[in-house]
Structure formats: structure tokens, C-alpha cells
Backbone as a printed PyTorch tensor [residue, N CA C, xyz], in Angstrom:
tensor([[[ 95.4450, 120.6010,  74.6230],
         [ 95.6170, 121.3670,  75.8530],
         [ 95.8000, 122.8490,  75.5350]],

        [[ 95.4810, 123.7070,  76.4790],
         [ 95.6740, 125.1370,  76.3140],
         [ 97.1590, 125.4560,  76.4700]],

        [[ 97.5040, 126.7390,  76.3070],
         [ 98.8970, 127.1510,  76.4040],
         [ 99.4260, 126.9000,  77.8120]],

        [[100.7420, 126.7880,  77.9090],
         [101.3850, 126.5440,  79.1950],
         [101.3020, 127.7960,  80.0650]],

        [[101.5140, 127.6150,  81.3640],
         [101.3480, 128.7270,  82.3020],
         [102.5130, 129.7070,  82.2770]],

        [[103.7050, 129.2180,  81.9690],
         [104.8610, 130.1110,  81.9370],
         [105.9120, 129.5400,  80.9850]],

        [[106.7980, 130.3940,  80.5480],
         [107.8250, 129.9910,  79.5870],
         [108.7320, 128.9250,  80.1910]],

        [[108.9580, 127.8820,  79.4500],
         [109.8380, 126.8180,  79.9200],
         [109.1200, 125.7160,  80.6700]],

        [[107.8380, 125.8880,  80.9350],
         [107.0940, 124.8520,  81.6500],
         [106.8970, 123.6390,  80.7390]],

        [[107.1040, 122.4540,  81.3010],
         [106.8850, 121.2390,  80.5200],
         [105.3980, 120.9000,  80.4940]],

        [[105.0110, 120.0900,  79.5420],
         [103.6080, 119.6960,  79.4460],
         [103.1990, 118.8330,  80.6350]],

        [[104.1210, 118.0130,  81.1230],
         [103.8200, 117.1920,  82.3010],
         [103.5580, 118.0860,  83.5020]],

        [[104.4040, 119.1030,  83.6860],
         [104.2240, 120.0160,  84.8130],
         [102.9150, 120.7800,  84.6800]],

        [[102.5630, 121.1520,  83.4460],
         [101.2890, 121.8440,  83.2300],
         [100.1140, 120.9480,  83.6220]],

        [[100.1900, 119.6780,  83.2690],
         [ 99.1270, 118.7320,  83.6410],
         [ 98.9690, 118.6600,  85.1570]],

        [[100.1080, 118.6100,  85.8480],
         [100.0660, 118.5180,  87.3100],
         [ 99.5040, 119.7990,  87.9080]],

        [[ 99.9290, 120.9470,  87.3640],
         [ 99.4080, 122.2320,  87.8460],
         [ 97.8860, 122.2750,  87.7330]],

        [[ 97.3730, 121.8470,  86.5910],
         [ 95.9230, 121.8470,  86.3790],
         [ 95.2260, 120.8640,  87.3190]],

        [[ 95.8490, 119.7070,  87.5260],
         [ 95.2610, 118.7110,  88.4230],
         [ 95.1890, 119.2390,  89.8480]],

        [[ 96.2310, 119.9560,  90.2730],
         [ 96.2260, 120.5660,  91.6090],
         [ 95.0760, 121.5580,  91.7290]],

        [[ 94.9250, 122.4090,  90.7210],
         [ 93.8630, 123.4330,  90.7420],
         [ 92.4830, 122.7860,  90.8210]],

        [[ 92.2280, 121.8370,  89.9390],
         [ 90.9190, 121.1730,  89.9320],
         [ 90.7000, 120.3670,  91.2150]],

        [[ 91.7370, 119.6820,  91.6540],
         [ 91.6060, 118.8400,  92.8420],
         [ 91.3100, 119.6410,  94.0980]],

        [[ 92.0310, 120.7370,  94.2830],
         [ 91.8110, 121.5690,  95.4720],
         [ 90.4220, 122.1890,  95.4620]],

        [[ 89.9650, 122.6200,  94.2860],
         [ 88.6160, 123.1860,  94.1840],
         [ 87.5660, 122.1370,  94.5130]],

        [[ 87.7660, 120.9240,  94.0060],
         [ 86.8330, 119.8310,  94.2950],
         [ 86.8310, 119.4930,  95.7800]],

        [[ 88.0060, 119.5380,  96.3910],
         [ 88.1170, 119.2140,  97.8180],
         [ 87.3400, 120.2120,  98.6710]],

        [[ 87.4870, 121.4860,  98.3570],
         [ 86.7600, 122.5250,  99.1010],
         [ 85.2540, 122.3740,  98.8950]],

        [[ 84.8360, 122.1460,  97.6650],
         [ 83.4030, 121.9960,  97.3740],
         [ 82.8150, 120.7950,  98.1010]],

        [[ 83.5760, 119.7040,  98.1560],
         [ 83.0700, 118.5060,  98.8230],
         [ 82.9630, 118.7190, 100.3240]],

        [[ 83.9310, 119.4150, 100.8920],
         [ 83.8670, 119.7120, 102.3200],
         [ 82.6400, 120.5590, 102.6310]],

        [[ 82.3880, 121.5470, 101.7960],
         [ 81.2220, 122.4090, 102.0030],
         [ 79.9210, 121.6400, 101.7940]],

        [[ 79.9030, 120.7400, 100.8280],
         [ 78.6930, 119.9380, 100.5770],
         [ 78.3610, 119.0690, 101.7800]],

        [[ 79.3830, 118.4230, 102.3350],
         [ 79.1510, 117.5450, 103.4790],
         [ 78.7460, 118.3400, 104.7100]],

        [[ 79.4020, 119.4690, 104.9450],
         [ 79.0490, 120.3130, 106.0870],
         [ 77.6010, 120.7780, 105.9860]],

        [[ 77.1970, 121.1680, 104.7970],
         [ 75.8210, 121.6330, 104.5900],
         [ 74.8280, 120.4930, 104.8090]],

        [[ 75.1550, 119.3160, 104.2760],
         [ 74.2580, 118.1620, 104.4340],
         [ 74.1040, 117.7810, 105.8980]],

        [[ 75.2120, 117.8200, 106.6390],
         [ 75.1730, 117.4470, 108.0580],
         [ 74.4470, 118.4920, 108.8900]],

        [[ 74.6810, 119.7730, 108.6100],
         [ 74.0420, 120.8300, 109.4010],
         [ 72.5470, 120.9230, 109.1170]],

        [[ 72.1630, 120.6790, 107.8590],
         [ 70.7500, 120.7480, 107.4820],
         [ 70.0340, 119.4230, 107.6900]],

        [[ 70.8180, 118.3600, 107.8280],
         [ 70.2150, 117.0310, 107.9300],
         [ 69.5350, 116.6150, 106.6480]],

        [[ 69.9940, 117.1890, 105.5340],
         [ 69.3480, 116.9150, 104.2460],
         [ 70.3960, 116.8210, 103.1380]],

        [[ 70.8300, 115.6130, 102.7850],
         [ 71.8380, 115.4500, 101.7330],
         [ 71.3060, 115.7110, 100.3290]],

        [[ 69.9950, 115.9450, 100.2280],
         [ 69.3830, 116.1690,  98.9150],
         [ 68.9960, 117.6270,  98.6950]],

        [[ 69.5010, 118.5310,  99.5480],
         [ 69.1480, 119.9420,  99.3750],
         [ 69.7790, 120.4930,  98.0980]],

        [[ 69.2270, 121.5790,  97.6050],
         [ 69.7330, 122.1720,  96.3720],
         [ 71.1870, 122.6120,  96.5230]],

        [[ 71.5060, 123.1300,  97.7100],
         [ 72.8810, 123.5700,  97.9470],
         [ 73.8750, 122.4270,  97.8610]],

        [[ 73.5130, 121.2870,  98.4290],
         [ 74.3890, 120.1130,  98.3930],
         [ 74.5380, 119.6100,  96.9640]],

        [[ 73.4230, 119.5140,  96.2620],
         [ 73.4710, 119.0140,  94.8800],
         [ 74.3230, 119.9180,  93.9910]],

        [[ 74.2110, 121.2190,  94.2120],
         [ 74.9950, 122.1600,  93.4150],
         [ 76.4930, 121.9530,  93.6430]],

        [[ 76.8680, 121.7370,  94.9050],
         [ 78.2760, 121.5020,  95.2220],
         [ 78.7790, 120.2100,  94.5860]],

        [[ 77.9660, 119.1750,  94.6130],
         [ 78.3570, 117.9000,  94.0090],
         [ 78.5630, 118.0710,  92.5030]],

        [[ 77.6840, 118.8360,  91.8820],
         [ 77.8320, 119.0860,  90.4340],
         [ 79.1110, 119.8620,  90.1410]],

        [[ 79.4640, 120.7730,  91.0480],
         [ 80.7290, 121.5040,  90.8980],
         [ 81.9130, 120.5360,  90.9430]],

        [[ 81.8280, 119.5640,  91.8400],
         [ 82.9030, 118.5740,  91.9710],
         [ 83.0420, 117.7580,  90.6930]],

        [[ 81.9150, 117.3310,  90.1560],
         [ 81.9360, 116.5650,  88.9030],
         [ 82.5810, 117.3910,  87.7920]],

        [[ 82.2760, 118.6740,  87.7660],
         [ 82.8610, 119.5570,  86.7520],
         [ 84.3820, 119.6410,  86.9070]],

        [[ 84.8490, 119.7330,  88.1620],
         [ 86.2890, 119.7970,  88.4030],
         [ 86.9770, 118.4890,  88.0220]],

        [[ 86.3290, 117.3720,  88.2930],
         [ 86.9040, 116.0790,  87.9120],
         [ 86.9700, 115.9360,  86.3960]],

        [[ 85.9470, 116.4450,  85.7260],
         [ 85.9580, 116.4450,  84.2600],
         [ 87.1170, 117.2900,  83.7400]],

        [[ 87.3480, 118.4210,  84.4060],
         [ 88.4760, 119.2730,  84.0370],
         [ 89.8100, 118.5820,  84.2560]],

        [[ 89.9030, 117.8120,  85.3440],
         [ 91.1280, 117.0570,  85.6160],
         [ 91.3930, 116.0450,  84.5100]],

        [[ 90.3320, 115.3560,  84.1020],
         [ 90.4720, 114.3860,  83.0070],
         [ 90.9690, 115.0750,  81.7300]],

        [[ 90.3840, 116.2140,  81.4300],
         [ 90.7270, 116.9270,  80.1940],
         [ 92.1710, 117.4060,  80.2100]],

        [[ 92.6260, 117.8670,  81.3810],
         [ 93.9430, 118.4990,  81.4680],
         [ 95.0820, 117.5310,  81.7670]],

        [[ 94.7730, 116.2890,  82.1060],
         [ 95.8330, 115.2950,  82.2900],
         [ 95.9440, 114.4920,  80.9980]],

        [[ 96.8320, 114.9410,  80.1460],
         [ 96.9360, 114.4390,  78.7730],
         [ 97.6110, 113.0700,  78.7330]],

        [[ 96.8410, 112.0310,  78.4860],
         [ 97.3900, 110.6730,  78.4440],
         [ 98.2810, 110.4570,  77.2240]],

        [[ 98.1760, 111.3440,  76.2290],
         [ 99.0250, 111.2210,  75.0400],
         [100.4970, 111.4460,  75.3670]],

        [[100.7700, 112.0310,  76.5400],
         [102.1550, 112.2480,  76.9510],
         [102.8460, 110.9400,  77.3210]],

        [[102.0540, 109.9050,  77.5400],
         [102.5610, 108.5850,  77.9030],
         [103.4070, 108.6270,  79.1730]],

        [[102.9960, 109.4690,  80.1040],
         [103.6150, 109.5180,  81.4270],
         [102.7170, 108.7250,  82.3660]],

        [[103.2700, 107.6930,  82.9930],
         [102.4220, 106.7920,  83.7820],
         [101.7620, 107.4820,  84.9640]],

        [[102.4200, 108.4810,  85.5510],
         [101.8220, 109.1940,  86.6770],
         [100.6450, 110.0590,  86.2280]],

        [[100.8040, 110.7210,  85.0920],
         [ 99.7170, 111.5380,  84.5470],
         [ 98.5500, 110.6490,  84.1360]],

        [[ 98.8540, 109.5230,  83.5220],
         [ 97.8020, 108.5810,  83.1200],
         [ 97.0530, 108.0570,  84.3360]],

        [[ 97.7840, 107.7960,  85.4270],
         [ 97.1550, 107.3210,  86.6540],
         [ 96.1720, 108.3590,  87.1980]],

        [[ 96.5850, 109.6310,  87.2270],
         [ 95.6930, 110.6860,  87.7160],
         [ 94.4500, 110.7910,  86.8430]],

        [[ 94.6340, 110.6850,  85.5490],
         [ 93.5110, 110.7360,  84.6190],
         [ 92.5250, 109.6130,  84.9070]],

        [[ 93.0550, 108.4150,  85.1090],
         [ 92.2050, 107.2490,  85.3840],
         [ 91.4640, 107.3940,  86.7020]],

        [[ 92.1670, 107.8390,  87.7390],
         [ 91.5410, 107.9620,  89.0550],
         [ 90.4810, 109.0610,  89.0740]],

        [[ 90.7340, 110.1550,  88.3600],
         [ 89.7290, 111.2260,  88.2740],
         [ 88.4860, 110.7290,  87.5490]],

        [[ 88.6920, 109.9920,  86.4800],
         [ 87.5550, 109.4450,  85.7280],
         [ 86.7690, 108.4370,  86.5690]],

        [[ 87.4850, 107.5610,  87.2700],
         [ 86.8180, 106.5630,  88.1090],
         [ 85.9910, 107.2260,  89.2100]],

        [[ 86.5410, 108.2910,  89.7980],
         [ 85.8170, 108.9950,  90.8590],
         [ 84.5810, 109.6920,  90.2950]],

        [[ 84.7250, 110.2970,  89.1320],
         [ 83.5640, 110.9490,  88.5020],
         [ 82.4550, 109.9340,  88.2450]],

        [[ 82.8260, 108.7690,  87.7430],
         [ 81.8350, 107.7270,  87.4700],
         [ 81.2120, 107.1990,  88.7630]],

        [[ 82.0260, 107.1190,  89.8160],
         [ 81.4850, 106.6640,  91.1060],
         [ 80.4350, 107.6440,  91.6200]],

        [[ 80.7560, 108.9300,  91.5540],
         [ 79.8000, 109.9430,  92.0140],
         [ 78.5140, 109.8660,  91.2020]],

        [[ 78.6570, 109.6750,  89.9110],
         [ 77.4700, 109.5450,  89.0590],
         [ 76.6320, 108.3450,  89.5000]],

        [[ 77.2920, 107.2360,  89.8260],
         [ 76.5660, 106.0190,  90.2150],
         [ 75.8140, 106.1840,  91.5280]],

        [[ 76.2890, 107.1020,  92.3940],
         [ 75.6170, 107.3140,  93.6840],
         [ 74.3840, 108.2050,  93.5540]],

        [[ 74.2540, 108.8780,  92.4160],
         [ 73.1510, 109.8320,  92.1770],
         [ 73.1970, 111.0210,  93.1350]],

        [[ 74.3870, 111.2860,  93.6710],
         [ 74.5330, 112.3810,  94.6340],
         [ 74.2090, 113.7320,  94.0210]],

        [[ 74.4800, 113.9080,  92.7440],
         [ 74.2470, 115.2050,  92.1060],
         [ 72.7710, 115.5010,  91.8760]],

        [[ 71.9230, 114.4870,  92.0670],
         [ 70.4730, 114.7070,  91.9400],
         [ 69.7490, 114.3670,  93.2430]],

        [[ 70.5180, 114.2980,  94.3310],
         [ 69.9120, 114.0950,  95.6480],
         [ 69.6790, 112.6540,  96.0400]],

        [[ 70.3530, 111.7190,  95.3820],
         [ 70.1000, 110.3070,  95.6730],
         [ 71.0490, 109.6630,  96.6500]],

        [[ 71.9710, 110.4290,  97.2290],
         [ 72.9610, 109.8630,  98.1480],
         [ 72.6610, 110.2640,  99.5840]],

        [[ 72.8850, 109.3310, 100.5140],
         [ 72.7220, 109.6820, 101.9290],
         [ 74.0230, 110.2880, 102.4540]],

        [[ 74.0080, 110.7010, 103.7240],
         [ 75.1710, 111.3930, 104.2840],
         [ 76.3920, 110.4850, 104.3390]],

        [[ 76.2020, 109.2080, 104.6550],
         [ 77.3430, 108.2880, 104.6810],
         [ 78.0000, 108.1820, 103.3050]],

        [[ 77.1910, 108.1950, 102.2680],
         [ 77.7400, 108.1460, 100.9080],
         [ 78.5020, 109.4220, 100.5890]],

        [[ 77.9900, 110.5560, 101.0540],
         [ 78.7080, 111.8170, 100.8610],
         [ 80.0520, 111.7850, 101.5770]],

        [[ 80.0850, 111.1710, 102.7580],
         [ 81.3580, 111.0420, 103.4820],
         [ 82.3440, 110.1850, 102.6900]],

        [[ 81.8370, 109.1390, 102.0610],
         [ 82.6910, 108.2790, 101.2410],
         [ 83.2210, 109.0440, 100.0280]],

        [[ 82.3710, 109.8590,  99.4290],
         [ 82.8180, 110.6700,  98.2930],
         [ 83.9210, 111.6280,  98.7410]],

        [[ 83.7190, 112.2540,  99.9050],
         [ 84.7320, 113.1790, 100.4240],
         [ 86.0640, 112.4680, 100.6320]],

        [[ 86.0200, 111.2660, 101.1980],
         [ 87.2520, 110.5110, 101.4320],
         [ 87.9750, 110.2340, 100.1140]],

        [[ 87.2010, 109.9340,  99.0850],
         [ 87.8070, 109.6310,  97.7830],
         [ 88.3640, 110.8780,  97.1090]],

        [[ 87.6820, 111.9960,  97.2790],
         [ 88.2020, 113.2550,  96.7370],
         [ 89.5120, 113.6160,  97.4370]],

        [[ 89.5200, 113.4930,  98.7660],
         [ 90.7370, 113.7870,  99.5310],
         [ 91.8870, 112.8920,  99.0860]],

        [[ 91.5790, 111.6200,  98.8440],
         [ 92.6050, 110.6800,  98.4060],
         [ 93.1700, 111.0720,  97.0370]],

        [[ 92.3080, 111.5050,  96.1480],
         [ 92.7660, 111.9290,  94.8220],
         [ 93.7090, 113.1240,  94.9310]],

        [[ 93.3480, 114.0900,  95.7640],
         [ 94.2000, 115.2680,  95.9360],
         [ 95.5550, 114.8670,  96.5110]],

        [[ 95.5440, 113.9430,  97.4700],
         [ 96.8040, 113.4540,  98.0390],
         [ 97.6660, 112.8070,  96.9560]],

        [[ 97.0450, 112.0460,  96.0870],
         [ 97.7750, 111.3950,  94.9920],
         [ 98.3810, 112.4260,  94.0400]],

        [[ 97.6460, 113.4970,  93.8020],
         [ 98.1520, 114.5450,  92.9060],
         [ 99.4480, 115.1310,  93.4550]],

        [[ 99.4750, 115.3780,  94.7680],
         [100.6830, 115.9520,  95.3600],
         [101.8340, 114.9530,  95.3930]],

        [[101.5250, 113.6770,  95.5540],
         [102.5680, 112.6480,  95.4830],
         [103.1920, 112.6420,  94.0890]],

        [[102.3440, 112.7410,  93.0730],
         [102.8390, 112.7830,  91.6930],
         [103.6890, 114.0330,  91.4750]],

        [[103.2560, 115.1490,  92.0210],
         [104.0490, 116.3700,  91.8430],
         [105.4330, 116.2140,  92.4560]],

        [[105.4990, 115.5980,  93.6360],
         [106.7940, 115.3760,  94.2740],
         [107.6870, 114.4900,  93.4090]],

        [[107.0800, 113.4990,  92.7720],
         [107.8540, 112.5850,  91.9290],
         [108.3570, 113.2650,  90.6610]],

        [[107.5520, 114.1510,  90.1070],
         [107.8610, 114.7380,  88.8060],
         [108.6220, 116.0600,  88.8890]],

        [[108.5970, 116.6940,  90.0490],
         [109.1860, 118.0250,  90.1760],
         [110.6870, 117.9390,  90.4440]],

        [[111.4610, 118.8350,  89.8310],
         [112.8730, 118.9900,  90.1730],
         [112.9420, 120.0350,  91.2780]],

        [[113.1100, 119.5850,  92.5010],
         [113.0460, 120.4860,  93.6630],
         [113.9810, 119.9630,  94.7470]],

        [[115.1610, 120.5370,  94.8440],
         [116.1430, 120.0760,  95.8330],
         [115.6390, 120.2400,  97.2690]],

        [[115.0950, 121.4160,  97.6570],
         [114.6070, 121.5460,  99.0350],
         [113.5240, 120.5300,  99.4000]],

        [[112.7530, 120.0830,  98.3850],
         [111.6660, 119.1400,  98.6490],
         [112.1800, 117.7830,  99.1120]],

        [[113.3980, 117.4370,  98.6840],
         [113.9290, 116.1020,  99.0050],
         [115.2040, 116.1630,  99.8350]],

        [[115.6510, 117.3560, 100.2020],
         [116.9330, 117.4920, 100.8930],
         [116.9590, 116.8040, 102.2540]],

        [[115.7840, 116.4790, 102.7970],
         [115.7410, 115.7910, 104.0970],
         [116.4640, 114.4560, 104.0400]],

        [[116.5600, 113.8460, 102.8600],
         [117.2150, 112.5430, 102.7620],
         [118.7160, 112.6560, 102.9800]],

        [[119.2490, 113.8840, 102.9460],
         [120.6910, 114.0900, 103.0970],
         [121.1290, 114.2030, 104.5530]],

        [[120.2010, 114.4360, 105.4530],
         [120.5390, 114.6200, 106.8620],
         [121.6370, 115.6710, 107.0280]],

        [[121.5830, 116.7150, 106.2240],
         [122.5470, 117.8010, 106.3400],
         [123.8860, 117.5360, 105.6850]],

        [[124.0330, 116.4110, 104.9860],
         [125.3060, 116.0670, 104.3600],
         [125.5660, 116.9740, 103.1550]],

        [[126.6860, 117.7000, 103.1980],
         [127.0060, 118.6710, 102.1590],
         [127.2090, 118.0000, 100.8050]],

        [[127.9220, 116.8890, 100.7960],
         [128.1790, 116.1690,  99.5450],
         [126.8750, 115.7250,  98.8910]],

        [[125.9380, 115.2630,  99.7080],
         [124.6420, 114.8010,  99.2190],
         [123.8620, 115.9470,  98.5730]],

        [[123.8010, 117.0710,  99.2600],
         [123.0550, 118.2210,  98.7470],
         [123.6800, 118.7400,  97.4560]],

        [[125.0060, 118.7720,  97.4030],
         [125.6810, 119.2270,  96.1870],
         [125.3800, 118.3040,  95.0110]],

        [[125.3050, 116.9970,  95.2720],
         [124.9870, 116.0340,  94.2130],
         [123.5830, 116.2720,  93.6690]],

        [[122.6390, 116.5660,  94.5630],
         [121.2680, 116.8450,  94.1360],
         [121.1990, 118.1430,  93.3370]],

        [[121.9420, 119.1500,  93.7890],
         [121.9380, 120.4320,  93.0830],
         [122.5200, 120.2970,  91.6750]],

        [[123.5820, 119.5030,  91.5500],
         [124.1820, 119.2820,  90.2310],
         [123.2060, 118.5690,  89.2980]],

        [[122.4850, 117.5890,  89.8440],
         [121.4900, 116.8730,  89.0390],
         [120.3530, 117.8030,  88.6320]],

        [[119.9530, 118.6990,  89.5510],
         [118.8640, 119.6320,  89.2590],
         [119.2490, 120.5980,  88.1460]],

        [[120.5180, 120.9810,  88.0920],
         [120.9810, 121.9360,  87.0850],
         [120.8730, 121.3900,  85.6650]],

        [[120.8240, 120.0750,  85.5230],
         [120.6940, 119.4880,  84.1850],
         [119.3150, 119.7460,  83.5940]],

        [[118.3210, 119.9710,  84.4750],
         [116.9520, 120.1690,  84.0090],
         [116.2820, 118.8950,  83.5480]],

        [[116.9560, 117.7740,  83.7390],
         [116.4320, 116.4680,  83.3220],
         [115.8270, 115.7650,  84.5340]],

        [[114.5270, 115.5520,  84.5110],
         [113.8500, 114.9660,  85.6680],
         [114.3040, 113.5390,  85.9400]],

        [[114.6440, 112.8070,  84.8860],
         [115.1060, 111.4370,  85.0740],
         [116.4750, 111.4190,  85.7540]],

        [[117.3420, 112.3270,  85.3650],
         [118.6540, 112.4460,  86.0050],
         [118.4840, 112.8270,  87.4680]],

        [[117.5830, 113.7740,  87.7260],
         [117.3460, 114.2080,  89.1030],
         [116.7540, 113.0760,  89.9370]],

        [[115.7920, 112.3510,  89.3640],
         [115.1700, 111.2390,  90.0750],
         [116.2080, 110.1650,  90.4250]],

        [[117.1150, 109.9070,  89.4920],
         [118.1610, 108.9190,  89.7290],
         [119.1000, 109.3830,  90.8420]],

        [[119.4090, 110.6740,  90.8560],
         [120.2690, 111.2270,  91.9030],
         [119.6170, 111.1050,  93.2700]],

        [[118.3100, 111.3130,  93.3140],
         [117.5740, 111.1700,  94.5760],
         [117.6500, 109.7310,  95.0730]],

        [[117.4410, 108.7800,  94.1770],
         [117.4860, 107.3730,  94.5690],
         [118.8790, 106.9810,  95.0490]],

        [[119.9070, 107.4650,  94.3650],
         [121.2770, 107.1670,  94.7840],
         [121.5800, 107.7850,  96.1470]],

        [[121.0730, 109.0010,  96.3580],
         [121.2960, 109.6750,  97.6370],
         [120.6260, 108.9300,  98.7800]],

        [[119.4470, 108.3970,  98.5170],
         [118.7490, 107.6320,  99.5520],
         [119.5880, 106.4450, 100.0040]],

        [[120.1730, 105.7410,  99.0340],
         [120.9630, 104.5730,  99.3800],
         [122.2930, 104.9110, 100.0210]],

        [[122.8830, 106.0280,  99.6220],
         [124.2320, 106.3650, 100.0690],
         [124.2690, 107.1860, 101.3440]],

        [[123.3010, 108.0950, 101.5020],
         [123.3970, 109.0610, 102.5880],
         [122.3000, 108.9750, 103.6430]],

        [[121.1880, 108.3310, 103.3590],
         [120.0160, 108.4580, 104.2180],
         [120.2500, 107.9570, 105.6380]],

        [[121.1290, 106.9800, 105.8150],
         [121.3190, 106.3970, 107.1420],
         [122.5530, 106.9370, 107.8540]],

        [[123.1580, 107.9860, 107.2800],
         [124.3190, 108.6020, 107.9170],
         [123.8300, 109.8020, 108.7080]],

        [[124.1860, 109.8640, 109.9690],
         [123.6750, 110.9330, 110.8300],
         [124.6300, 112.1290, 110.8430]],

        [[124.1660, 113.2240, 110.3340],
         [124.8170, 114.5260, 110.3950],
         [126.3040, 114.5120, 110.0510]],

        [[126.7100, 113.9670, 108.9010],
         [128.1110, 114.0590, 108.5100],
         [128.4100, 115.4130, 107.8820]],

        [[129.7160, 115.7360, 107.7890],
         [130.1740, 116.9500, 107.1130],
         [129.5550, 118.2240, 107.6780]],

        [[129.1590, 118.1780, 108.9200],
         [128.6070, 119.3780, 109.5330],
         [129.6650, 120.0230, 110.4270]],

        [[129.5660, 121.3120, 110.6420],
         [130.4690, 121.9760, 111.5700],
         [130.2250, 121.4120, 112.9590]],

        [[131.3040, 121.0840, 113.6340],
         [131.1540, 120.4750, 114.9570],
         [130.4380, 121.4320, 115.8900]],

        [[129.4560, 120.9200, 116.5540],
         [128.6510, 121.7600, 117.4280],
         [129.3430, 121.9350, 118.7750]],

        [[129.4430, 123.1860, 119.2010],
         [130.0070, 123.4410, 120.5120],
         [128.9300, 123.2360, 121.5590]],

        [[129.3220, 122.6940, 122.7210],
         [128.3230, 122.4860, 123.7670],
         [127.7480, 123.8130, 124.2280]],

        [[126.4760, 123.8380, 124.4200],
         [125.8210, 125.0580, 124.8790],
         [126.1400, 125.2960, 126.3490]],

        [[126.2610, 126.5510, 126.7620],
         [126.4850, 126.8440, 128.1820],
         [125.3420, 126.2850, 129.0130]],

        [[125.6930, 125.8660, 130.2160],
         [124.6860, 125.2370, 131.0770],
         [123.9000, 126.3120, 131.8070]],

        [[123.1550, 127.1050, 131.0050],
         [122.3580, 128.1730, 131.5940],
         [121.2910, 127.5840, 132.5070]],

        [[121.0790, 128.2380, 133.6110],
         [119.9900, 127.8270, 134.4870],
         [120.3180, 126.6440, 135.3720]],

        [[121.5850, 126.1730, 135.3560],
         [121.9210, 124.9930, 136.1540],
         [121.7210, 125.2730, 137.6400]],

        [[122.1870, 126.4580, 138.0830],
         [122.0460, 126.7960, 139.5030],
         [120.5820, 126.8820, 139.9000]],

        [[119.7580, 127.4460, 139.0110],
         [118.3280, 127.5520, 139.3060],
         [117.7040, 126.1740, 139.4100]],

        [[118.1090, 125.2800, 138.5130],
         [117.5710, 123.9220, 138.5360],
         [117.9320, 123.2080, 139.8290]],

        [[119.1850, 123.4250, 140.2860],
         [119.6100, 122.7880, 141.5410],
         [118.8000, 123.3040, 142.7250]],

        [[118.5750, 124.6300, 142.7330],
         [117.7750, 125.2070, 143.8140],
         [116.3490, 124.6700, 143.7870]],

        [[115.7820, 124.5240, 142.6070],
         [114.4310, 123.9920, 142.4770],
         [114.3740, 122.5460, 142.9890]],

        [[115.4000, 121.7690, 142.6580],
         [115.4330, 120.3820, 143.1010],
         [115.5050, 120.2950, 144.6210]],

        [[116.3600, 121.1490, 145.2260],
         [116.4570, 121.1500, 146.6910],
         [115.1310, 121.5400, 147.3260]],

        [[114.4500, 122.5110, 146.6980],
         [113.1620, 122.9570, 147.2160],
         [112.1350, 121.8230, 147.1760]],

        [[112.0960, 121.0830, 146.0680],
         [111.1680, 119.9610, 145.9420],
         [111.4770, 118.8630, 146.9490]],

        [[112.7570, 118.6310, 147.1770],
         [113.1370, 117.6000, 148.1470],
         [112.7070, 117.9910, 149.5560]],

        [[112.7950, 119.2890, 149.8680],
         [112.3500, 119.7590, 151.1830],
         [110.8490, 119.5510, 151.3620]],

        [[110.1040, 119.8460, 150.2900],
         [108.6520, 119.6560, 150.3510],
         [108.3140, 118.1890, 150.5550]],

        [[108.9790, 117.3090, 149.8070],
         [108.7200, 115.8760, 149.9580],
         [109.0380, 115.4140, 151.3770]],

        [[110.1260, 115.9870, 151.9350],
         [110.5100, 115.6070, 153.2990],
         [109.4550, 116.0410, 154.3010]],

        [[108.9180, 117.2730, 154.0900],
         [107.8760, 117.7700, 154.9930],
         [106.6170, 116.9210, 154.8970]],

        [[106.2540, 116.5360, 153.6750],
         [105.0510, 115.7200, 153.4960],
         [105.2230, 114.3540, 154.1190]],

        [[106.4480, 113.8450, 154.0660],
         [106.6970, 112.5030, 154.5830],
         [106.7580, 112.4230, 156.0920]],

        [[106.8280, 113.5680, 156.7670],
         [106.8840, 113.5560, 158.2430],
         [105.5590, 113.0990, 158.8520]]])
């Protein structure tokens, strides 16, 4: 693999960063390929074929940059899925004009699915308290526990803290929050007048 993107970045995070880059580029290219094929009514045009070849190149890049030697099951999964998709596209002959529009739509669906998987993996592997804080329902103790786990810099410790928080706090509604004061009943008089007005109209209609 090439050098990491920034100091302190882990190799797993670098793999995910590269997968995001390649995946998003492939997604845009596939969308443009399908739009062109549909607007021209020709899935075998040079423009479409060029876009498909770009997608294959991005998938090849994803395979190269998701290092299976790291023995991370999520990274290995992305590598496998990128390779399987590349082979599927090759089997359709889309890059040489052999695929119809329905097949291009299927390729697009699979590219979109791969990109979605990449982001799921990033969520699993990233130490990011705001990304998962929704499980706390505003509970201060829960958020503090996640922050303490994040400070260790250990993804396994953080992942374990997230799982514990889900079991302990997820079903508690808004604990440890400042008690909310009731809002002033602004507009109550206006609402009453509107209701009386509507009742008068209904009465007139009913006559």
C-alpha cells in the first residue's frame, strides 16, 4: 500500500478511505453511464463504454487498496465484494457494448450497494462519538462512557462501549436531562377565535 493520508492514521482506516474514494467515483460514473444510455437509447455507445471501463478501474483500485493481509474481516469483505462486482461487469460485456439497459441498471444497483456497504464498514471501524450518540437518547452518563472509550484510541474498546450502551441506555427516554419548562401558550387566543369563526361558518352552511 502507499503511504497513509495523515499522521496517526491506521492502515484499516486508510483502506476504508480509499474504498470510499473509489466507490464514490464508481457510483458517479455508473449514474452517468446509465443516464447516457437511457437518453441516447444506446447502451453500446462509446460514451457508455468509457464510463463502464472507468468503473472497472475504480473497482480494481478498491481491490488493491483493501489490504486483506490486515486480516480485518470487514476490509476482506469489501475486497471480495469489489472483486465479485468487477467480475460480474466483465461477464456482462458492458465495457465493450454487450449489455442492454436493464443490465446497466442492475450494475448500477450493485455499485450503489457496494458504496452503502463501504459506509457501513466505516461506521463499524471508526471511533466517532457523534456518529453513535443517538443510542444515548441524550443520557449524559451514556455519552460520557462513549467519550472515555474513544479517548483510549482502541476501536475494540470503543465498539464494546457502544454495544454496552445499546443494552443499557437505548430504551431509556431522555434521562439526566434538564427538566423542560412548559412553553408559553402563544397564540391560544388566536386559535380560539379561529375555532369560533369556523364554527360560525359551519352553522351558516348547515342552515
